[in-house]
Structures are given as structure tokens and as C-alpha cells.
Backbone as a ProteinNet text record, in pm:
[ID]
protein_1_A
[PRIMARY]
MVYHKSHIKLNFPAFLNTISFASRTLPIVILYVTEGCNLKCISCSYREALPNEFTFGEIKTLAEQLNNFGLKHIVFSGGEPLLRRDFKQICELFVNNKKTLLTNGLLLEKKSDDFQNTFDEIIVSIDGANAETHNKIRGIISFDIILKGIKKTLQTNLKQNISIRTVIQKNNFSELPAFIEL
[TERTIARY]
7141.1	7122.2	7241	7311.3	7405.6	7377.8	7365.2	7324.2	7421.3	7436.2	7535.4	7485.9	7519	7475.3	7437.5	7439.5	7390.1	7236.5	7197.8	7100.1	6967.1	7034.7	6917.7	6935.3	6782	6713.9	6716.3	6753.7	6682.1	6617.3	6468.6	6407.4	6444.5	6575.8	6615	6547.1	6413.7	6322.8	6259.6	6209.3	6120.6	6234.1	6289.1	6401.7	6429.4	6428.9	6463.2	6310.3	6229.6	6067.4	6040.3	6147.3	6121.7	6204	6310.9	6432.1	6409.5	6299.3	6312.6	6133.4	6119.8	6023.3	5930.5	6029	5991.1	5997.5	5838.9	5797.2	5888.2	5916.2	6019.1	5950	5795.9	5729.2	5599.6	5512.4	5377.6	5295.9	5326.9	5271.9	5159.4	5055.7	4908.1	4889.7	4771.9	4732.5	4521.3	4452.8	4320.2	4306.7	4289.4	4252.1	4136.4	4045.2	3965.6	3919.5	3903.8	3911	3776	3656.2	3559.6	3443.8	3431.3	3303.2	3178.8	3170.9	3011.4	2961.7	2848.4	2792.5	2687.3	2582.6	2449.8	2376.7	2426.5	2278.3	2301.2	2235.3	2184.8	2168.5	2274.8	2273.5	2275.1	2213.6	2153	2281.4	2434.5	2535.5	2664.6	2639.8	2730.9	2677	2749.4	2731.9	2832.5	2849.1	2883.4	2799.3	2788.9	2678.3	2716.2	2740	2820.3	2943.3	3018.9	3164.9	3188.4	3296.6	3383	3430.9	3415.4	3468.3	3645	3679.2	3847.9	3926.7	3850.1	3886.6	4023.5	4096	4203	4152.8	4239.1	4218.9	4289.9	4258.9	4345	4508.3	4529.6	4676.2	4701.4	4641.8	4691.4	4744.5	4607.9	4641.5	4764.7	4760.2	4903.6	5016.6	5029	5149	5167.7	5045.1	5073.5	5052.3	5045.9	5046.5	5206	5297.1	5405.1	5455.5	5457.4	5508.4	5469.3	5391.8	5365.8	5420.5	5438.7	5509.5	5640.2	5696	5874.6	5882.1	5745.9	5719.7	5734.6	5761.4	5667.7	5520.7	5480.9	5337.7	5299	5219.8	5245.6	5089.7	4964.1	4842.8	4754.8	4683.8	4595.2	4449.8	4384.2	4212.9	4156.4	4086.2	4013.6	3863.2	3849.1	3711.4	3700.1	3563	3524.7	3415.6	3306.6	3216.1	3132.5	3149.5	3111.3	3260	3363.5	3460	3422.1	3317.9	3253	3157.8	3158.2	3126.7	3205.6	3346.3	3458.5	3431.4	3401.1	3440.4	3559.1	3626.8	3800.3	3860.3	3748.2	3827.1	3849.9	3854.4	3923.4	4063	4096.3	4220.5	4282.6	4221.4	4274.8	4342.4	4261.6	4313.7	4411.1	4447.7	4552.7	4701.6	4676.8	4820.3	4874	4843.9	4839.7	4906.6	4950.9	4903.9	5032.1	5132	5184.3	5186.5	5037.1	4978.1	4887.5	4833.4	4732	4627.2	4500.8	4410.4	4263.1	4187	4120.5	3973	3857.6	3740.4	3651.3	3640.3	3545.2	3421	3332.1	3183.1	3089.5	2999.4	2822.3	2778.9	2849.9	2791.1	2628.8	2606.7	2460.2	2532.7	2678.5	2713.8	2811.3	2789.6	2880.7	2810.4	2664	2612.5	2652.3	2617.2	2672.1	2827.5	2884.7	3034.1	3125.7	3074.4	3170.2	3247.4	3139.4	3243.8	3347.8	3360.3	3463.2	3576.1	3555.5	3668.7	3689.8	3679.8	3701	3873.2	3897.5	4031.4	4102.8	4040.3	4092.9	4154.7	4049.5	4090.1	4091.4	4230.5	4213.9	4096.1	4046.5	3902.4	3836	3672	3599.1	3533.4	3489.9	3421.9	3289.3	3181.7	3100.6	3014.4	2940.8	2882.7	2753.5	2705.3	2539	2544.3	2445.4	2369.2	2249.8	2177.1	2091.5	2087.3	2053	2042.7	1934.9	1851.9	1727.4	1730	1581.1	1607	1566.7	1460.9	1391.5	1466.4	1596.6	1642.8	1760.5	1796.2	1927.3	1895.1	1756.5	1699.5	1678.2	1625.2	1575.6	1738.4	1838.3	1955.3	2018.8	2035.3	2090.7	1997.4	1879.4	1793.5	1748.2	1759.3	1748.4	1700.5	1605.3	1579.8	1697.5	1818.7	1945.1	1942.1	1876.8	1949	1930.4	1850.2	1821.4	1942.5	1916.1	2045	2178.1	2202.4	2380.5	2376.5	2292	2295.2	2299.3	2234.1	2233.5	2380.4	2465	2617.5	2656.6	2644.6	2776.1	2768.8	2617.2	2628	2694.7	2633.5	2738.5	2856	2891.9	3101.2	3131.5	3073.1	3142.8	3131.8	3044	2998.9	3149.4	3141.1	3220.2	3397	3405.1	3537.9	3517.9	3579.1	3587.8	3703	3783.2	3876.5	3868.7	3720.8	3701.1	3701	3766.9	3750.9	3643.2	3506.6	3416.4	3376.8	3369.6	3310.1	3237.3	3130	3068	3121.9	3088.3	3083.9	2979.4	2952.6	2841.9	2894.3	2827.8	2786.3	2708.2	2730.7	2698.4	2619.8	2476.7	2413.5	2316.2	2223.1	2080.5	2013.7	1995.5	1928	1897	2067.9	2104.4	2152.3	2158.1	2271.9	2219	2051.2	2018.9	1989.6	2063.6	2021.6	2196.4	2267.8	2421.1	2415.1	2322.9	2376.6	2278.7	2167.3	2150.2	2243.2	2301.5	2440.5	2518.6	2530.5	2622.6	2602.2	2480.7	2416.4	2383.6	2387.5	2407.8	2506.1
1621.2	1620.1	1754.1	1691.4	1810.8	1895.4	1986.1	2032.5	2061.3	2015.7	2108.6	2223.8	2304	2428.4	2435.5	2282.2	2235.5	2170.8	2161.6	2122.3	2237.5	2342.9	2451.3	2506.9	2562.5	2662.5	2743.7	2877.8	2980.4	3063.9	3113.4	3191.1	3299.3	3388.4	3473.6	3613.5	3587.2	3719.8	3721.3	3616.3	3593.7	3691.6	3644.6	3665.1	3901.9	3885.1	4056.8	4093.4	4052.4	4104.5	4149.1	4063.3	4093.6	4205.8	4275.5	4340.1	4486.3	4520.3	4617.1	4641.7	4743.6	4785.1	4717.7	4674.8	4636	4467.4	4437.5	4320.5	4219.6	4105.7	4023.9	3876.1	3870.8	3767.1	3763.1	3670.7	3680.7	3570.1	3615.6	3474.8	3444.6	3531.7	3502.5	3557.2	3461.4	3574	3501.2	3601.9	3601	3588.4	3440	3410.4	3372.5	3468.4	3492.5	3404.9	3308.8	3155.8	3168.7	3244.5	3339.5	3401.7	3460.5	3560.4	3507.2	3355.5	3347.8	3277.3	3319.8	3308.9	3181.4	3138.1	3104.8	3164.7	3310.8	3354.6	3505.6	3607.9	3714.5	3849.7	3816.1	3911.3	4061.4	4185.2	4317.5	4362.2	4334.8	4390.8	4370.2	4254.8	4229	4199.5	4223.8	4215.6	4083.2	4009.8	3877.7	3781.8	3757.2	3666.7	3536.9	3612.6	3520.7	3506.9	3349.6	3339.3	3410.3	3505.2	3546.5	3471.8	3534	3423.1	3435.2	3572.8	3538.5	3532.3	3422.9	3399.8	3329.1	3275.9	3232.7	3086.4	3040.5	2862.4	2759.9	2650.1	2601.1	2593.5	2612	2564.4	2735.3	2809.4	2951.6	2919.1	2880.7	2908.4	2807.4	2685.2	2576	2675.7	2723.8	2824.9	2945.6	2980.1	3110.5	3044.3	2931.8	2844.1	2819	2716.9	2732.4	2926.7	2988.2	3129.6	3152.1	3181.6	3205.8	3092	2963.4	2915.1	2947.9	3024.3	3058.2	3185.4	3258.4	3359	3348.7	3221.4	3245.5	3221.5	3185	3148.9	3036.3	3081.2	3023.5	2931.7	3064.8	3048.7	3061.7	3024.7	3047.3	3063.4	3186	3212.2	3182.9	3094	3092	3136.3	3219.3	3353.9	3344.2	3447	3480.6	3569.5	3530.4	3454	3334.9	3232.1	3143.9	3048.2	3004.9	2866.1	2759.5	2707.3	2561	2537.7	2668.3	2605.6	2603.8	2604.5	2612	2450.1	2381.3	2240.4	2129.7	2262.1	2194.9	2236.3	2307.7	2336.8	2206.2	2122	2058.1	1998	1998.5	2017.1	2136.5	2264.5	2381.3	2400.7	2317.3	2361.5	2215.1	2143.9	2006.9	2080.5	2209.3	2276.8	2306.6	2336.2	2434.4	2323.2	2207.1	2061.5	2157.3	2201.7	2260.2	2393	2425.4	2577.7	2523.5	2650.8	2654.6	2692.4	2620.4	2623.6	2698	2845.6	2854.7	2873.6	2843.7	2857.9	2970.9	3084.7	3162.3	3170.8	3096.5	3055.3	3146.6	3121.6	3152.7	2986.5	2875.9	2752.8	2706.9	2758.9	2679.2	2582.4	2520.6	2408.2	2338.6	2374.7	2270.8	2149.2	2115.7	2008.1	1910.6	1954.3	1858.5	1841.1	1933.3	1890.8	1851.8	1878.4	1838	1702.4	1641.4	1492.4	1527.3	1571.6	1590.8	1644.5	1721.4	1839.2	1799.5	1662.7	1634.7	1662.2	1760.2	1730.7	1840	1938.3	1964.6	2163.6	2203	2302.7	2333.2	2437.9	2462.8	2525.2	2600.3	2707	2710	2714	2757.1	2874.9	2974.1	3100.1	3133.1	3101.8	3099.2	3214.9	3276.1	3396.3	3378.3	3446.7	3415.3	3610	3664.3	3763.5	3833.7	3713.6	3741.9	3656.7	3673.8	3578.1	3482.2	3473.2	3451.3	3417.8	3256.8	3283.8	3404.5	3478	3587.4	3719.7	3739.1	3831.2	3821.2	3679.1	3613.4	3616.4	3575.4	3525.3	3655.7	3765	3880.8	3930.7	3980.8	4011.2	3975.5	3846.1	3665.9	3690.4	3689	3671.8	3575.7	3468.1	3350.7	3278	3168.1	3086.9	2966.9	3058.2	2972.7	2979.8	2986	3008.8	2851.4	2765.9	2671.8	2542.7	2547.6	2507.4	2507.8	2627.9	2644.1	2630.8	2653.3	2602.5	2396.6	2353.5	2196.5	2164.5	2250	2242.9	2256.4	2333.6	2356.1	2260.7	2185.9	2069	1975.6	1917.4	1827	1829.1	1924.4	1966.1	1950.1	2010.7	1941.3	1791.1	1737.9	1626.6	1526.5	1536.5	1473.5	1527.4	1642.3	1695.4	1763.5	1614.1	1637.2	1762.9	1771.3	1879.4	1979.5	2044.5	2163.8	2256.2	2339	2499.7	2590.8	2638.5	2702.6	2808.5	2908.9	3022.2	3092.3	3201.6	3310.1	3449.2	3482.8	3639.8	3675.3	3813	3891.8	4049.3	4078.4	4219.7	4301.4	4418	4486.6	4604.1	4564.4	4684.2	4685.4	4796.9	4884	4745.7	4651.6	4518.6	4453.1	4459.5	4304.4	4378.3	4521.3	4551.9	4511.8	4509.2	4519.1	4400.2	4291.7	4115	4077.3	4180.7	4151.2	4018.8	4072.2	3958.3	3844.9	3848.6	3730.7	3643.1	3728.7	3634.8	3578.5	3630	3591.2	3421.4	3451.7	3353	3235.4	3294.6	3158.1	3123.8
17711.5	17588.8	17534.1	17444.4	17378.5	17253	17221.7	17129	17043.8	16887.9	16813.4	16783.3	16722	16637.1	16501.9	16428.6	16325.1	16353.7	16452.8	16528.7	16549.5	16585.1	16633.3	16535	16495.4	16351.1	16434.4	16364.5	16420.6	16329.8	16321.1	16236.9	16248.9	16179.3	16126.5	16147.6	16051.5	16015.2	16135.2	16214	16285.6	16410.9	16461.5	16552.8	16539	16379.5	16385.9	16401.7	16399.8	16418.2	16552.4	16651.6	16767.8	16864.7	16721.1	16769.2	16727	16573	16502.6	16501.2	16399	16392.1	16300.9	16183.9	16103.2	16092.4	16005.3	15994.4	15860.3	15896.7	15840.8	15819.4	15901	15866	15887.1	15862.6	15862.4	15942.8	16050.7	16187.5	16136.4	16130.1	16120.9	15985.7	15928.9	15801.3	15798.7	15764.7	15712.4	15601.4	15556.8	15383.2	15365.9	15279.6	15227	15109.9	15122.5	15022.5	14947.9	14989.9	14881.6	14915.1	14824.9	14853.7	14873.1	14798	14801.1	14989.3	14991.8	15113.7	15052.8	15201.4	15212.9	15247.7	15288.8	15406.9	15340	15391.3	15310.6	15439	15489.5	15628.6	15517.4	15664.6	15614.3	15645.2	15689.6	15739.2	15671.7	15519.2	15448.4	15310.7	15225.6	15037.6	15010.2	15137.6	15042.9	14980	14876.9	14809	14757	14612.9	14515.7	14497.5	14531.5	14490.3	14353.7	14317.4	14239.7	14118.9	14005.4	13914.9	13873.8	13928.3	13959.4	14133.3	14187	14312.5	14307.1	14412.7	14461.1	14330.9	14261.1	14235.8	14317	14368.4	14444.3	14409.3	14293	14210.6	14296.6	14316.8	14350.1	14502.3	14582.3	14697.9	14761.1	14692.3	14717.1	14708.9	14602.3	14612.2	14697.8	14755.2	14841	14904	14966.7	15091.9	15128.6	14989.7	14988.2	15045.9	15044	15012	15170.2	15233.2	15370.2	15496.1	15459.7	15547.6	15524.1	15379.5	15389.1	15460.5	15462.7	15545	15717.8	15791	15880.6	15947	15871.5	15912.5	16033.3	16145	16236.6	16231.9	16213.5	16233.8	16099	16060.2	15912.3	15981.7	15926.7	15958.5	15842.1	15842	15709.8	15690.4	15600.4	15593.7	15483.3	15483	15327.9	15332.4	15299.4	15256.7	15356.9	15300.5	15368.7	15334	15398.6	15315.3	15343.8	15431.2	15396	15275.5	15171	15051.9	14942.8	14995.1	14882.2	14839.9	14726.1	14721	14748.1	14760.5	14743.6	14931.2	15003.5	15107.2	15198.1	15213.5	15274.2	15220	15101.4	15045.2	15032.6	15076.3	15107.7	15215.2	15330.8	15454	15523	15386.4	15398.6	15358.5	15268	15269.4	15401.4	15481.9	15646.3	15699	15696.3	15775.5	15920.3	15905.3	16029.9	16085.9	16091	16163.8	16216.6	16292.7	16368.6	16294.3	16276.8	16192.7	16286.3	16181.3	16293.4	16156.9	16188.3	16083.2	16120.9	16077	16059.5	15999.3	16037.7	15940.3	16024.6	15928.1	15985.9	16037.5	16037.3	16080.4	16059	15892.6	15856.9	15849.9	15778.8	15735.3	15807.4	15927.2	16043.5	16059.2	16095.8	16070.4	15996.6	15859.1	15757	15741.5	15783.4	15761.6	15844.6	15981.5	16106.6	16082.9	16004.5	16021.2	15945	15817.6	15709.3	15775.7	15870.2	16008.9	16065.4	16138.8	16261.6	16292.5	16351.5	16417.1	16310.6	16232.7	16160.1	16180.7	16272.5	16322.8	16460	16494.1	16677.5	16708.2	16620.7	16675.4	16561.2	16581.5	16505.2	16576.4	16525.1	16538.4	16482.2	16492.7	16417.8	16455.5	16357.1	16339.9	16404.4	16513.9	16528.4	16557.4	16524.6	16524.7	16596	16686.2	16780.3	16919.8	16971.3	17114.5	17120.5	17006.3	16991	16816.3	16778.7	16654.6	16572.5	16643.8	16603.6	16527	16633.7	16613.8	16493.8	16529.7	16448.4	16256.5	16260.6	16088.9	16062.6	16143.6	16065.9	16004.3	16091	16072	15964.9	15933.2	15897.9	15717.8	15734.2	15651.1	15584.5	15640.6	15596.1	15768.5	15769	15902.9	15931.8	16022.4	16064.4	16184.7	16269.9	16386.3	16473.9	16453.1	16505.2	16429.5	16259.6	16221.5	16305.5	16300.1	16371.1	16494.9	16559.5	16678.6	16689.2	16585.3	16626.9	16524.6	16454.9	16371.1	16486	16583	16706.1	16755	16796.5	16886.8	16827.6	16735.5	16685.1	16609.6	16590.3	16635.4	16771.7	16827.1	16945.3	17025.1	16984.2	17008	16893.3	16763.3	16740.3	16705.7	16820.9	16787.1	16912.4	17017.3	17176.8	17206.3	17167	17176.6	17116.1	17047.2	16966.2	17043.9	17007.7	17098.5	17014	17022.5	16972.3	17036.2	16966.5	17037.1	16917.5	16945.9	16907.4	16907.5	16736.1	16744	16665.7	16723.2	16673.9	16630.5	16524.7	16461.2	16554.9	16604.2	16727.8	16681.8	16640.3	16556.5	16642.6	16588.4	16605.8	16657.7	16577.8	16579.1	16696.7	16739.8	16849.8	16944	16994	17079.7	17244.6	17270.7	17357.9	17442.7	17339.1	17371.3	17425.7	17439.5	17507.8	17610.3	17735.6	17859.5	17757.6	17699.1	17639.2	17542.1	17517.6	17423.5	17527.9	17605.1	17713.5	17783.1	17774.4	17828.5	17729.2	17575.5	17510.4	17466.7
[MASK]
++++++++++++++++++++++++++++++++++++++++++++++++++++++++++++++++++++++++++++++++++++++++++++++++++++++++++++++++++++++++++++++++++++++++++++++++++++++++++++++++++++++++++++++++++++++

């Protein structure tokens, strides 16, 4: 196949990133869609959604701007992104981007059908290798609910990449080998 120069698109700002120390693109962005959370973790202050959080319209404008800046990968975080009623519509704004969801996992079982094949990766926060430790750190009985959500997500999204992350602290550092087992 012969390519004419008019068929080749060069993202010049991205190219300049590779040959200088200045950044002209934003290839990856972590977007906090809410500060609301449905857990009461001892290591976190997110609880209630704030009245001045991004509106859907503001996120739509932001998505357009980010795509113009060469966005390749959007990471949804917060508090708990799955709490936003318009979260599915927010995800749809980033149609041409790799998408990662950072979640506490409490709503995975309930919402896994709504987000089939939406994310390239789901990262679930679990702060104990067993229910007792996790629930103590998270402030709510949630360990078994989260594991059920992970299992359902894996069953409904066969190609889904799911990983677990933890905040290592005094209450759980001795469980590192058990985390690996989990």
C-alpha cells in the first residue's frame, strides 16, 4: 500500500514530548469524578460528594479538551466513581481512550452488567487479606461483598483485567503474603 503524506497524521505535540523535557500532551489523566464514598476508611477523608464537583457538562468539555491534548488513558477515581448516577455517560465521553476504574469494589456486583466491556482495567482497593482486617480498616463490613463483585465482574466481562491494590499500614503490613494468595 502506498501512503500519501496527506494520509499520515503526526501528533506533533506528542512527538515534541519525546525529544524535549517540556510536556505538550497529557497522555494519561486521573479524573476524580466525585469525593463521595460509601465506606469509612481510617486512612481516607472522602465521605460526601461536594456541592461544587464537576457537572456532566463540565466533564464533557474537559473530555474534549483532554482529547485535543493527546489523551490516551483515562483513570476514573474519587471517592467512589460508581456512586455517580451519570458515571456510565461520563465513561462514554472517553470512547477512544484506554479506561481504568479505581474502585473500592462495594458496588461491583450490583453494577457489573452496566459496565460490560467499558474498562480496560479495574483496580479494586482491598485493605486486608481477610474480612476482619479489611472491614476494620474500611469501617464497614464489606470484604465478602467486594469479593462477590470481583467474581461477578470476571464472569460477565471475560476479558476484564482486574487487580487489587492496598494501602499498606500498621493494621495490615503483616498480611502481605496473604495478599499475594488472595
